[in-house]
ROTOR-35847 format. One record per residue: residue in three letters; x, z, y of N, C-alpha, C in turn. Coordinates in steps of 0.02 Angstrom, whole numbers, plus 50000, padded with zeros to 5 digits. Layout:
! residues N
ALAXZYXZYXZY...
//
This chain:
! residues 436
UNK500415000049940500005000050000500435000050063UNK500925004450065501375004850122501934999650114UNK502134996750170502704992050169503334995850151UNK503754992650110504384995650089504924994350141UNK504814996750202505294995850257505755001850261UNK506405000550271506875006050281506795008750352UNK507025014850366506975017450435507285012850487UNK507855009650471508175005050518507724998950532UNK507404996450480506954990750489506344992550530UNK506094998650520505515001050559505695001450632UNK506275004350648506505004950718506594998050748UNK506864993450709506974986550734506304983250752UNK505794984450711505124981650725504824984850788UNK504914991450794504644994950853504994992750917UNK505634990950911506024988550969505734982251000UNK505364978450960505064972150984504524973551037UNK504224979451034503664980951079503784986851125UNK504244991351107504344997451145505084997951165UNK505194999051230505874999551257506085006851261UNK506705008251241506975015051246506675019651193UNK506695026251206506415031351162506675030851091UNK507345030151085507655029451019507525035450973UNK507545041451002507445047450961506745047650931UNK506255045850972505555045850948505465040550894UNK505755034750904505705029350853506025031550788UNK506595034750794506955037150734506535042150696UNK506215046750732505805051950700505205049050664UNK504845044350698504255041450665504455036850607UNK505035033750613505275029450558505415033550496UNK505705039450505505835043950448505175046350419UNK504695048150463504045050450440503685045150399UNK503725038850421503405033350385503755032050318UNK504415032150319504785031150257504635036650207UNK504535042850232504365048350188503695047350154UNK503235043750188502585042250157502695037750096UNK503135032850105503285028250049503635032149993UNK504115036450010504475040449960503985044849921UNK503495047649957503005052049926502625048349871UNK502465042049884502075038149836502475036349774UNK503135036949777503555035449719503655041449673UNK503425047349696503545053549658503065054149599UNK503265058349551502835059849495502305064949516UNK501745065149480501175069349500501345076749502UNK501815079049460501955086249456502255088949522UNK502595084649560502895087149624502545084049685UNK502175078749673501855075049729501425079649773UNK501015083749740500545087949778500885093649815UNK501515094949800501865100449832502195098349898UNK502255091749908502615089349968502095086750018UNK502115089550078501645087650130502005083550184UNK501635079350220501955075450273502205079950329UNK502755078150359503035081950415502735079250480UNK502245083050505501895080850566502345081350627UNK502185077350678502605076850737502265079550799UNK502685082050845502455083850912502885079850961UNK502555075250998502905071251048502795074451117UNK503345075551153503315078751218503595073951270UNK503205072551321503445067951373502885065951420UNK503065063451480502555061551529502145055551506UNK501605054351542501165048751524501525042051535UNK501335037051496501585030251506502285028851480UNK502555033351437503235032251413503245029351342UNK502655028551311502625025251246502395029551187UNK502135035451200501935039951144501375036751102UNK500855034551136500295031451100500505024851068UNK500885020851106501075014251081501515014651019UNK501965019551018502395020450959501955022050898UNK501475026450906501035028450850500605022550827UNK500335018850876499895013250859500285007750823UNK500875006150848501285000950816501515003150746UNK501635009650739501835012350673501285011250622UNK500665012550642500105011650596500015004250577UNK500144999750625500084992650610500624990450560UNK501224993150569501764991750522501594993950452UNK501284999850448501115002750383500465000050354UNK500104996050395499424993750378498994999750360UNK499075004950400498745011350387498165012450435UNK497635015850413497085017550458497345021950514UNK497125020650576497385024250634496805026550678UNK496875032450707496385034950755496735038750810UNK496555037150872496795041050929496215045150956UNK496355051450969495835055950995496155060751045UNK495785062551097496035067451146495805074351125UNK496265079051124496095085851105495575088851152UNK495585086751215495125089551265494395087651250UNK494295082451209493615080351192493235086051159UNK493595090351125493255095651087493125101951128UNK493295101651192493125107251237492555105351284UNK492315099251277491825096851326491125099351315UNK490945100751254490255102551239490225109751214UNK489865113951250489745120751226490365124951223UNK490365129751178490895134851175491545132151148UNK491525129251089492135126251061492125118651069UNK491545115651062491515108451072491295104651011UNK491475098251009491275093850955491575096150889UNK491245094450835491485095950768492125091850755UNK492685095250745493325091750737493355087650672UNK492925089250624492895085350562492725078050576UNK492415076850635492235070050653492855065550658UNK493435068550671494065064750673494165060950607UNK494065064550552494175061450486493635056350471UNK493025057750492492485052850480492615046450519UNK492845047150582492995041250622493595037450593UNK494085041150567494665037950536494455033950475UNK493985036650436493725033150377493355026750397UNK492955027150451492605021150475493105015750495UNK493645017750528494175012950547494495009850485UNK494585014050433494885011650371494435006550337UNK493785007750339493305003050308493334996350344UNK493374996450411493434990250450494084986550431UNK494634990350426495284987550409495274984150340UNK495004987650290494974984950222494524978850220UNK493954979250255493484973650256493804967450286UNK494194968350340494534962650371495034959550323UNK495414963750289495914961150242495584957450184UNK495044960250157494694957050101494364950550124UNK494104950550186493784944550213494284938750217UNK494904940350237495424935150242495564932050173UNK495614936450123495774934050056495194930150024UNK494574931750045493984928450016493724922750058UNK494054921450115493784916450162493694909550130UNK494194907250095494164900550066493594900050015UNK493504905349976492964905449927492284905249962UNK492214909450015491584909650052491444902950086UNK491984899750109491914893150142491664887950092UNK491934888350031491714883749978490994884749959UNK490784891149954490084892749937489614890349993UNK489824891350055489424889250113489344881650113UNK489874878250094489864870850090489354868650038UNK489344872049981488864870349927488144871449950UNK488034876749989487364878150014487134872650061UNK487574870550107487404865150154487254858750116UNK487664857250067487564851050027486904851249990UNK486704857249968486064857949933485484856249980UNK485554858650044485034857150093485024849750112UNK485604846550115485644839450136485444834750079UNK485754835750021485664831049965485054832849922UNK484824839049926484264841149885484494844449820UNK484054848349791484214852349731484374847849671UNK484014842249666484064838049606484584832449612UNK484974832449664485444826949676485974826549622UNK486194820449608486724819549558487394821849586UNK487844822949539488524825249557488874820249603UNK488784813749586489114808449626488854808349698UNK488194809549705487884809649772488154815649812UNK488184821349778488424827449810489144826449834UNK489564823349792490264822349811490334817449869UNK489874812449871489874807749927489724811349993UNK489214815649990489034819550050489584824650068UNK489914827350016490454832150027491014829050069UNK491184822850051491714819250088491504818150161UNK490874816150170490624815050239490624821650278UNK490434827050244490414833550276491104835650300UNK491604834850256492284836850272492594832350326UNK492344826150331492594821550382492244822550449UNK491754827150450491394828650512490844823650529UNK490664819350481490164814150495489454816950494UNK489374823050467488694825950463488594831650512UNK489084832650557489054838450603488424838750644UNK488164832950665487574832750710486914832550672UNK486944831950606486334831650566485994838550565UNK485334838550571484964844950571484774846850500UNK484854853250485484634855850420484234862250431UNK483784863650386483384869850390483674874750339UNK483964880150364484294884950319483954891750323UNK484054895650271483784902550270484324907250296UNK484144911450345484614916250372484314923150370UNK484754928250363484544935250366484644937850436UNK484124940550466484184943550532484054950950527UNK484554954850550484494962150546483994964750597UNK483584969450575483124972750622483514977650665UNK483394977450731483764981850777483454988750780UNK482884989650748482534996150754482484999750687UNK483014999450648483015003050584483005010650597UNK482575014350562482545021550573483165025050548UNK483345030550581483895034850560483595041050527UNK483915043350474483645049150438484165054650435UNK483925060850432484365066650423484415068250349UNK485025068750324485115070650254485015078150246UNK484675080350193484555087450184485205091350179UNK485215097150212485785101650206486375099650248UNK486285094750292486855092450333486785095050404UNK487355095450438487345097750507487265091850554UNK486895093050608486795087750657487465085650686UNK487555079050693488175076550723488735075650673UNK488635077550609489175076450561488985070650517UNK488865071850451488695066250409487945065850399UNK487555069850438486845070450426486445064250443UNK486595061050500486195055350520486455049050486UNK485995045550451486215039650414485705034150422UNK485945028050429485505022350433485225020950364UNK484575018950361484265017750296484595011950258UNK484905007350294485245001750260485845004250221UNK486135010150241486695013150203486455015650135UNK485805017450133485535020350071485275014850024UNK484905010050053484555005050012484914998350006UNK485494997750038485884991550029485924987350093UNK486364982350089486534978250147485934975050180UNK485484972250140484954968150168484304971950180UNK484334978650174483734982550189483574981950263UNK482954980150278482754979450348482924972550376UNK483234968250335483384961450358482794956950345UNK482664952450392482124947650384482414940950366UNK482134937850314482364931150294481964926050333UNK482314922050373481974917050414482264910150401UNK481854905150413482094898250409482244895850480UNK482824892850488483034890450553483274883250548UNK483094879250599483354872450602483984872450646UNK484534870450615485174870450651485554864150634UNK486014862350679486474856850663486974859450612UNK487214854950569487684856850516488274860750544UNK488534858350601489114861550632488964868850650UNK488354870050677488154876850698488004881350638UNK487764878350584487574882350526488174884950486UNK488754881650498489344883050456489554890350459UNK489644893050520489874899950528489364904950499UNK488724903650512488194908150488488204908450412UNK488264902650380488264902450307488904905550278UNK489474904550310490094907650286490034915250289UNK489764917750345489664925050353489194927750299UNK488654924050285488184926350234488484926350164UNK488874921150150489204920750085489744926150079UNK490074927650135490584932950135490264939750119UNK489674940950148489314947250135489164947950061UNK488994942450029488844942649957489474944249916UNK490044941449938490664942349900490974949249910UNK490874952149969491164958749982490794964149945UNK491164968149908490874973649869490964980149908UNK490414982849934490454988949975490774994749937UNK490634995249874490915000749834491675000349830UNK491924994349819492654993249816492974994649884UNK492644992249937492904993250005492955000750021UNK492425004350006492405011550022492925015449981UNK493005013549918493495016949875494205015749901UNK494355009549919495015007849945495135011350012UNK494615011450055494685014550121494815022050114UNK494465025350068494565032550058495275033950034UNK495525029749989496215030649964496715029850020UNK496605024850062497075023550117497075029350167UNK496485031950182496455037550229496835043450201UNK496725044950138497045050850107497795050050098UNK498015043850084498725042850068499145040350126UNK498825036850175499235033850228498925034250298UNK498375037950305498045038550370498495041750423UNK498425039450485498805042250541498315044250597UNK498345050450618497925052850673498375054750731UNK498235051850790498615053350851498185057750896UNK498385064050904498005068750946498355069451013UNK498065066451064498365066551131498135072651171UNK498495074251223498325079651270498275086451234UNK498705087451184498695093751147498905099551194UNK499295097851246499515103051293498925105751334UNK498385101751340497805103951380497395109251344UNK497525110351279497155115651244497615121551228UNK498195121851263498615127751258498275133551294UNK498405139651270498065145551298498435148351358UNK498625143851403498975145951464498495144751521UNK498065149551534497555148651584497355155251615UNK497155155051679496935161251713496215162751696UNK495855157651673495145158651655495095160851583UNK494805166651573494755169551506494315165151461UNK493735162751489493275158851448493605152251426UNK493965149151472494305142851455494835144151403UNK495175149851408495705151551361495435152251290UNK494855155651284494545156551218494335149851189UNK494035145551232493795139051209494385134751185UNK494935134951223495515130851203495825133351139UNK495865139851132496135142651070495685140851012UNK495025140651025494545138750973494665131750948UNK494835127150993494975120250974495595120050929UNK496105123750948496715124050907496565126650838UNK496145131950835495985134950770495565130250727UNK495155126150760494755121250723495195115550697UNK495705113650737496155108150715496615110350658UNK496755116750656497245119450608497085117650536UNK496465118750511496325117050440496425109650425UNK496245105250473496345098050462497075096550451UNK497505099350495498215097850492498545101250431UNK498305107250414498575110850356498375107350291UNK497775104650290497505101450229496855104750208UNK496325100850211495665103350191495265097450162UNK494645098850144494205093450120493635092650169UNK493535086550194493005085050243492465080850209UNK491845082950218491285079150189491115073250234UNK491035067350204490815061450241490255058150201UNK489915053350231489365050050195489615045650138UNK490275044450136490575040650081490885045150027UNK490835051650037491135056349990491655060750023UNK491925065649987492415070250016493095066950028UNK493425068950082494095066450099494575072250105UNK495135071850068495665076950073496145075050130UNK496305079850172496735078350230497465080350220UNK497645082550160498315085150147498875080250166UNK498765073750150499305068850160499215064450221UNK498725066050264498645062350326499195064550374UNK499505059650408500035061150456499725062350524UNK499855068250553499595069950619500175069550669UNK500065065750723500555065350777500215068250839UNK500455073950862500165077050922500605075450982UNK500295075151040500665072951099500415076451161UNK500875077551208500685080651271501255080351321UNK501075080651385501585080551438501915087451446UNK501525092751433501765099751439502085101051507UNK501725098851560501955100351629501835107651647UNK501235110051630501035116751650501065121751593UNK501275119551535501325124051478501925121851435UNK502055125651383502625124151338502365123551267UNK502725120051224502505119751154502425126651122UNK502805131551147502755138351120502095141751139UNK501715138651185501065141451203500525139551152UNK500685134851108500215133151054500185139051005UNK499645139350966499595144650915500185144250868UNK500475149850848501055149750803500915145750739UNK500305146450712500135142850650500145135350661UNK499915133150720499905126050735500615123450747UNK501025127450781501725125650791502075124450724UNK501925128850676502235128350610502055122050573UNK501465119150591501245112950559501485106650595UNK501865107650648502155102050685502915102850688UNK503245102350630503955104050626504425099150662UNK504215092850670504655088050701504475087550776UNK504935089550818504825089250891505275083850920UNK504995079850964505395074550995505215074051069UNK505725073951110505645073551183505725066251205UNK505225063551238505265056651264505485056751337UNK505935052351354506225052251421505785048251469UNK505795050251534505455046151585505795039351589UNK505405034151605505675027351608506005026051676UNK506555022451675506915020751736506905013151747UNK507235011151801507225004151821507454999451765UNK508005001351731508264996851677507764996251620UNK507385001651607506865001351555506304996551576UNK506094997151640505554992851665505754985551659UNK506384984151675506634977251673506594974451602UNK506794978451554506764976251484506044975651460UNK505594979951485504884979551467504594972951490UNK504804970651549504534964451577504854958151548UNK505434958851517505794952851494505924952551419UNK506034958351388506274958351318505724959051265UNK505174962251282504674963851230504254957751212UNK504014957651150503554952351128502904953051169UNK502644947451192502024947551232502064952351291UNK502624951951327502734956351385502214954851440UNK502184959151490501694958351544501794951751580UNK502414949951592502544943651628502294937651587UNK502404937751521502154932351478501394932051479UNK501084937951480500344938251482500064935051545UNK500374936751603500134933951666500264926451670UNK500844924351644501014917151644500484913251605UNK500294915851546499804912451504499104912551536UNK498934918151568498274918651600498204913451656UNK498714913051700498684908451757498754901151734UNK499094900151677499174893351650498494890251634UNK497994894451616497324891851600497004888351661UNK497264889851721497004886651782497424880551800UNK497924878851757498354873151772498894874751822UNK499054881151829499574883351876500164886251837UNK500774884051854501374886751821501634892751861UNK501684898351827501924904451859502634905851834UNK503094907051881503794908551863504004915151896UNK504274919651855504544925951881505304925151888UNK505554925251949506284924651959506614931351943UNK507274931151931507644937251915507604942451971UNK507674939952034507654944752090506954947452101UNK506444943552082505754945852086505624951552037UNK505854950651975505784955951924506174962151944UNK506774961051972507194966651995506824970752048UNK506494967252094506134970552149505534974452122UNK505164971452076504574974852046504794981252012UNK505344980951975505594986751937505834992251984UNK506174990252039506404995252088505824998852119UNK505294995052136504704998152167504355002752118UNK504305000652054503985004852003504345011551996UNK505015011251994505405017451988505305021852050UNK505305018752108505255022352172504575025952177UNK504035022252164503355025152170503245030552117UNK503505029452057503445034652004503805041052025UNK504375040252057504775046052076504455049852134UNK504205046152183503955049252245503225051452242UNK502825048152203502105049752202501925053452138UNK501875049752084501725052852018501985048251964UNK502305051251914502605047151861502075045251809UNK501855038951811501385036551760501715031551713UNK502385031551714502765027551666502665020051675UNK502635016551618502585009151619501915006751647UNK501425011151650500775009051678500835007151752UNK501365009651785501475007951855501595000451863UNK501884997251812502004990051816501354986251822UNK500834988651787500174985351791499924985451863UNK499954991251896499674991851963500054987552013UNK500714987352006501124983352052501014975852041UNK501014973751978500924966651963500234964251985UNK499724968351976499054966451998499034965352073UNK499374969752110499394969052183499784962852204UNK500344961552171500764955752187500374949252174UNK500014949152118499684942852096498964942252118UNK498734946952158498024947052179497814940452211UNK498174938352262497994932152298498084925952255UNK498594926052213498714920252168498144919552119UNK497934925152089497374925052042496734922652076UNK496624924852138496024923052175496014915552192UNK496584913052212496624905952234496834901152179UNK496944903552118497204899352063496814892952052UNK496134893052053495764886652042495934881252093UNK496164883252154496344878352206497074876352203UNK497464879452158498184878052155498364873752094UNK497864870652064497974866852002498544861752011UNK499004861751962499574857151963500174859652001UNK500114865552032500674868252071501074873452032UNK501664874852058502104880052028502174885652079UNK502064891852057502134897652100502704901952074UNK503184903452118503754907652098503664914652126UNK503704919652082503664926652103504384929052114UNK504604928752177505284931052193505254937452235UNK505824939952254505854946352290505504946052357UNK505524940152390505194939452455504444940052448UNK504164936952396503444937252386503224944352368UNK503624947752326503474954652307503504959152369UNK504014958152409504094962152471503504960952518UNK503294954752522502734952952566502094956752547UNK501964957352482501344960552460501404968052451UNK502004970352433502074977452415502524981352463UNK503004977952494503514981452533503244986452582UNK502774984452624502504989052675502124994852643UNK501774993452587501394998752553501865003952524UNK502425001652497502885006352464503235011052513UNK503225009052577503545013252627503055018252659UNK502415017352646501905021752674501645026452620UNK501925032352618501775037052563501035038452557UNK500695039852613499985041552610499575035852582UNK499735029752603499345023952581499455022252508UNK500085022652485500225020552416499935025352365UNK499755031452387499405036052342498765032752316UNK498465028752359497815025652342497895018552316UNK498385014852343498455007752327498875006552265UNK499405010452256499855009152200499815014752149
//
């Protein structure tokens, strides 16, 4: 299930998208490799070894979330990001933290379904083709006639021909039911289609469509027939239990460092609720019980107003790997804009190209953008790489607005243009609080 990547290979892959933060990359690479090592063990020792959960410490915008997200993609593992503060929003303690695992399982089901759909696409396409041919040539048509129509269909000669096909349309008003003995907001509310099958509440209708338009509908319908919900759910549950990754952000916001006694109790309550999940427990879901023992938890926080030692001792003990992420500087910003796959500059170039305008970022233009990003982060508030978004949007505002009228032209983003749009703002501290 997990890719057999060495820690060095994992870091190399992460380097394609994330600049700097070598220590953090090294730590998550070891954690991911340990997941693979765990799966190679014999059963007698397997259950004794638990994943080494991580605590990432660093300001916003330095890559904490992105490292975790990219790691899950590398591992083809179910991933969920959640803010710890979400569980302090409602009532005394807040939302049921078990919902984290239920949401992770839903993500896993989507992931497995997408993978299975890719592998079954050609088969579904073939079945859809047979259905169209049945409607065009008729049920009793000879094999030679069907093959003649098949050739025409594949050559696109029948695209404009109208056919009447049967389609399933889901009812938007399916009732929701409470399962006996369940708590509200957990696994209690269930759609009736989950109980009685895929097509419960679906209406079979006949529709007249052109062959070209009917193709996607029929492929989707044939795909639904080929996908086995039981197999998908079983695979998804295994993936969650063996390779699931949960990223809990803003963990520092639930530290018990507060002057308000009520807030302190509520925050400590969230930590105590999270503790069983991270230690290992069994969570009930509508697809069956899920063990959390082997799920990798990555907690993250800026810890500006508190320290990791302000967390509950039990929770600290379950986050043995600590890694400090560094604030980003000018040289990091430069590499983010030029070295990463699908960098921001490449994204803007492709966006503006759709209008027939060629956008070029000169070296001195990139240098100026990076200098401004570092300056504003230092003097106002450090939001890391996200500062590049705000500056680039301001620089390209007029170009984006006027792009339809610039068709066929080339626009160069150099230091003069950046200075023209941003220079005066960067020198006015009060104004750039709002603009940048």
